[in-house]
N, C-alpha and C positions, 0 to 999 in steps of 0.2 A: 034419833037424828035432830039436831037442834035447829033452830031457825034459820041460821046461816046456812047450813047445808042444804034446807028445803028450797031455798031460794037460789042455789047455784044449779043453773040450768045445764052446766056441762055434766053434773053427777045425777041429774033428775030428768031433764028433757029428752025429746025425741032425737035420737043420736045422729041420724043423717041430717036432720034439719039443724041442729046445733053445730054439726061439723061445718056445714056450709056458710052459716052465720058467723062462724068464727074464722073459717077460712078466706072469705072474700076481702075482708079489710086487710088480713095478712098479704094476700096476693097483690092487692092494689099498692099496699105499702112497698112490697117487694119491687112492684113494678116502677114506682117512682125512685126507689133507690138506685134501681139499674139506670134510670134516666141520668143520675149523676155522671156515670162514666160514658153513657152513650151521648150525652150532649158535648162532653169532652171530645169525643171520637168524631161525631158529625161536625162540630166546629172547627176543629183543627185540621181535620181532612179537607174542608172547604176553604178555610181561610189562611191554612199554612202551607199544606201540601203533603205529598206521598211520605217523604222522609219523616216529618214530624208525626204522621199518623203512625208509622212503624215504630217511632220512638215511645209513644204512649202505649201501643200494644204491647211492645217487648218488655214492659215493667210489671205487667199484670200479674203473672205467674209468681214472682218473687214477693210482691206485696201480699199476695193471697197465702204464701208459705207462712209468713211470720204472723200475719192478722189471722189466719185461719187456725193456728196452733191456739192463740188466746180465745178464739171463738169457740173452738171445740172444748177448750178447758171451762169457759164460762158456761157452757151448756149444761155442766154438772149442776150450776146454781140454779138455772131455770127449772131442771128436773126435781130438785130439792125443795124449792119454793112451791111448786106445783103440788107436791105430794103434802107439804105441811098445810098448804090451803085447803086441798081437799079434805084433809083430817081436821080442819079447824083449829090448827094449832098456832094461834095468832103470835104467841111470844116467839116461836121458833121461825115464822115467817120474818119477822122484824129482824131477828139475828141474821138469818141467811140473806135478806136483802142489803144490809149493810157490809156484810162479809164479801158479797158479790161485786158491790160498787167499789170497795176498797181494792179488790183484786183487779178491777179494770184500770184502775189508776196505776198501781204498781206494774201491771202488764204494760200499760201504754209507754210508761217510761223506759222500761226494757227494749220494747220493740222499737222505740224512736231512736235510742242510742245505737242498737245493732244495725238497724236499717240504714241510718245515715252513713255509719262508719263502713259499712260493708257492700254499699250498693254498687260501686263502679267494679269491684273484685268479682261480684256475683254476677252481674251484666256481662262481663268479659268471660266468665266460664259458661255462660249461656250461650256464647258465640254470637253476641249481639253485633249486627253490622256496624263497623266502625264508622261510617259516614252518619249514624244515628247515635252514636255512644254519648256525645256530651248532652245532647237533648234529653236523651233517656235518664242520664243521671241527674240532671237538673230536675226534671219532673217528678222522679221518684223520691229525691231527698225532700222536696217541698211537702209531698204527701207525707212522708214519715214524721216530719216536723209537726204536722197537725194531727198525729194519730189518737192522742189521748181523748179528745172529744168524740172521735169516730167510735172508739171503743166504750166510752160511757153511753153514748146514744144507742149503741147495741145491746149492752147489758141492760140498760135502763127499759128498753123495748122488750126484752126477754122478761123482764120482772113483770110488766104489765101483761104480757101474753100468758104468763104462769098463772095469774090469777083471772084470767078469763077476758081481759080488756085488749082487743086487737084494733079498736078503733081509734084510739088517741095516737098510736105511733102512725097510722095511716094519715091522720089530719096535719101531724108535725111534718110528715114527709112530703106532702103535697104543697105545703107553704114553702118548704126548704128547697125543693125541686125547682120550683119558679124562680126561686132566688138565684140557685144554681146557673140556670139558663141565663138569666139576666146578667149575672156577674161573668158568665162565659163570654157572652156577646160584647161586655164592656171590655173586659182584660184581654181577650184574643182578637175579637173583630174591631173594636174601636181603638184600644190602646196599643194593639200589636205586640203583646207580651209574650207570644207563642206558647210553648207547652208550660213555660212557668205559670202564665196567666190561668191556664185550663186547670193545674193543679191547685192554685191558690183560690180559685172560683169554688172549687168543689170542697176544700178544707173549710172556707169560710161559711158554706152552706151547711155543711155537717157539724160544725161548731153550734150553730143556731139551733139545730136539731136536738144537740145534746143539752143546750140551755132550756128547750121547752121540755124535755122528757124529765129533767131533774126538777123544774119548776112544778111539775104535775105531782111528782112523788113527794115534794115538800109540803104541798098544800093539802095532799090526802090526808083523810080522817080515818083511813082504814089501817089495817095491820101493816101494809106494806109501805107505810109513810117513811120518807127519808129523814133523818136528822143528823146534821153534821157532827154533833157532839157524841153520836153513837157509831160514828165510822170507825170500825175496828174489825179485825178478824176474830171471829169465834172458832177457836180450834176443833172443837168437835165437828162443826159444820163445814169449815174449810177442809176438813180430812175426808168428808163425804163429798163434797163439790170435786175435790182432786180424785177421789176414787172412780167417781162417774166420769169427770171430765178430762182427766189426764189420757185415757185411752183415746178419746174422741180427738183430743188436741194432737196426740202423735199420729193418729190415723190421717188428720188433715195434713201434717207435716210431710209424711211419707206420700200422700196423695199428691201433694203439691211438688214434692221432689220429682215424682214421676212425671207430672207435667213440666217442670222445669227441663227434664230430659227430652221431652215431646218438643217444647219450645225451642230449645238447642237445635233439634234436628230441623225444625221450620224455619230457623234462621238460616241454616246452611243452605236453603233453596233460593236464597236472595231477598232483597228489599220488597219486591212485588208480591212475593208469597207471604212475607210477614205481614205486609199491609193487608192483604186478602185475608189471612187468618184472623186478624184484629177484627175486621168488619164481620166475617163469619160467626166469630165468637159473640158479637153484640147480637146479631139476629139469634143465633143458637140459645143466648141467654134467656129468650123469651119462655122457652120451655123450662129451663132450669129454675127461673123464678116461681113457675107455677107449681113445679114439683117440689121445691123446697118450701113453699107455702103450705103444701098438704103435709110435709114431713114435720113442721112445726105444729101443725094442728093436730096431728095424730100423737105427737109426744106429750102435748099438753093434755088433751083428752085422757090418754092412757095414765099419766102422772096423777091427774086429779081424782080419777075413778079407783085407781089402785090405792091412792092414799085414803080414799073413802071405803075402801074394801069393797067395791062394786065390781068383782071379777067378771061377772056376766056381761058388764057393759064395757069392760076392757076387750073382750073378745069380740063383741059385736060392733065396737067402734073400728077395730083393725078392718073386719069384713067389709064394713060400709065404706070405709075410706078407701080401700084398695079398689073396690069397685068403681067408685067415683073417679078415681084417679086414673084407671085404665081407660075408662071411657072419655075422659078429657084428654089422654095423652093421643088416642087414636084420632080423634078429630083434630087437635093441634099439629100431630104429624103430618096428616094429609095438607092441611091449610100451609105449612110450612114449605112442603115439598113444591106446591104449586105457586106459592106467593114469594119464593126466595129471590127472583129476579128483582121486581120492583122494590122489595125491602132493601136488598143490598146496594141498588142504585141511589138510595137515599143517603148512603155513607161517603161514596166515593164517584167522581166522574171518569176515573181512569179504567178503560175498557178491559185491560188485561186483568187488573186487580178485580173487577167485577166477574169475569168468567172464572177465575180461580176460586172466587168466594162462593159463587153459584155451585160449582162442582163440588166442594166441601159440604155445602149444606144439603144437597142431593143424595149424598152418600151417608149422611147421619141419620135423617129423619125416619126411615123404616126401623131404626134399632131403639129409638126412645122407649118403646114399651118394656124393654127388659130392666131398665134402670128403676121402674116403679116398684118391683119387688125389693129391690135394695133399699130404696128410700122409706118406704112405708113399714116393712118388717123392722129395719134397724131403728126407725123412729120409734116404733112400739116398744121394742126392748129397752131403749134408752129410757123412756117414760117409767118402766117398773125399777130402773136403777141397774140393769143388766147392760154393761158396756164393754167388757174386755172381750168376751168370744165374738161379738158382732164387729168389733174392731179387727180382731185377727182374721175374720173371714174377708172383710173389706181390704185390709192390707194384703193379704195374699192374692185375692181374686183380682183387685183393681190395680194395686200399686206394683207389686213384685212382677206379676205376669206381664204388666205393661212395660216394666223396665228390661225383662228379658225379651220382649218382642222387639223393642227398639236396638237393643245390643246385639242380638243374634239372627233375628229374622230379617230386619229392615235391610242390613248391608248386603244381604244375599239378594234382595228383590228390592232394590232401591227405587222408590217411586213416592210420589206425594199420597197416592191411594194406599199403598202398604203402611205409610206412616198413618193415615187417618184411620184405618181399620184397626189400630191397636185399641181404640176406645170401644167399638162395638164388640170386638171378640172378648175383652175383659168383663164387659157387662153381662154378657150371656154366662160366663162361667161363674161369676159372682151371684147372679140371680138364681141360678140352679142350687147353689150352696146355701144360699138364704132360705129358698122354699124347703128344702129338706130339714134346715135346722129349726125353722119355725114350727113346722108341723110335727116334729118330734116333742115339742111342748115343755122340754125340760127348763128352758129360760125362764117361764113363768112360775112352775111349781117351786123351782129354787128359791126365786125371791119372795114367794108367799110364805115358805117355811121361814125364812130369815125375818121377815117382817111380822110373823104369827098370825098370818091370815090363813083361815080355814076354808 
C-alpha cells in the first residue's frame, strides 16, 4: 500500500469512528439543504397564506421525479470515483470527475427544458387544486429555470464526498442557507413577490453553492481537480457510470411516479389536506435527511474499501453503520412522535391544517425503522457497483406495491389513513426482501469475481 492509501482513514481507520466523522458533516449539510425548502414553506405559509403553501407543496413530487432521475444517474459517478480513489488510480479519478460534471451540465439542460414545458400538464394530471394551479406553475417553472446550478452543486458535493471530504459541502451550505433565508424574507416578506420570490431566493442561493464547490475543485491540487479544458465524456467511464447510475435513476423515477400518484390522491382530499401534507413532509424530512446521510456514508465507505480490496472492512462497515442507524432511528422516532405538534405549528397557524399534519406524523413515526434496512443495504450494494438487483427489489417493493395499493385498495377503503399506510406497508415488504438478499451474499461475491478480488 502506498503512502496515499495509508493516509486515507476511510480504508485504514477505526470504522465506527470514521463513519461518524464522515457522517456528521453530511448530516448537517443535508439539514441546511432541507432548510432551503423549509424556509420557503414557513415564509410562504406565514406571509402569503394557505393557498400559496399548497401551491409550493404540490410541486415537490414532480421536481423530485426529474431531479431524482439525474441524481440517481450521477450516483454512478460517485461510486466510480470512490473506487478509483480507494485504489489510488489518480488518472481515472480525474477522468471520472470531468465526465460526471459534463453529465450534470447536459442533464441540467434536459431537465430545464422538459420541466418548464410540461409543468402545467403534469400538475393538472396530478389533480392539483385549480385555485392554486397558476401559483404552482409559476413556482415550479422558476425552479426549473435555475436547475443547472443545483445539479452542478450536487455532483460537485458528491465528488468531494467520494474522496472523503464531507466538510466543505457543509460549509458551503451553511453560508448559502443563510443567504436563502435572507433572500426569502426580502423577496417574499418585503417585496411581496409571493411564490415566485420563494423560488427565486432558493435558486439564487443554490447558484452560490454551485460556484463555491466549483471554485474548490478548480483550486485543488489533488487528483480530483477540475480543469475546464478537460471537460468531456470519457466513453469507458461514462459506460460504467451509466451501468451503475441508470438503475438508480430509473428507480428514482418509478419511486417519484408512485409518489405522484399518492400526491394526486392527497390533492383529491382538498386544499387543507394538501397544505397539511406539505407541512408534514417538512417535519418528516428530518428523518429522511438523517437516513440519507447514513446512506451516503456507507456507499462511500464501501466504495473506497472495495476499491482498496479491503473486503473485511466492507462487511464490518455495513454492520457498524446498520447498528448506529437503527439506534438513531429509534431515538428520532420517539422524539418526532411526541414533538410533532409544536414542530408543525411552526409552519402554519391554520388549526385544521395543524391537526391533519399531526395526524399524519403520528401514523408514520413507528414505521421508520423498517426503511433503515433498505437504505443501508442498498447503499452498500451500490458501493461495490451492484445496482440492478437492488433497484428491481426497490421498484417492486416500494413503487409497484404502492401503486397497486392506491389503485385497488384505497378506493375500497377510502380515507386519509388508508392512503398514508401505503408507505409503511411497502417499507416492511421491501425491508424483508433486502434482508434476505443481503445475507445470501451473492451481491458481494459476484462483484469480487468481476473485479478480480480474492
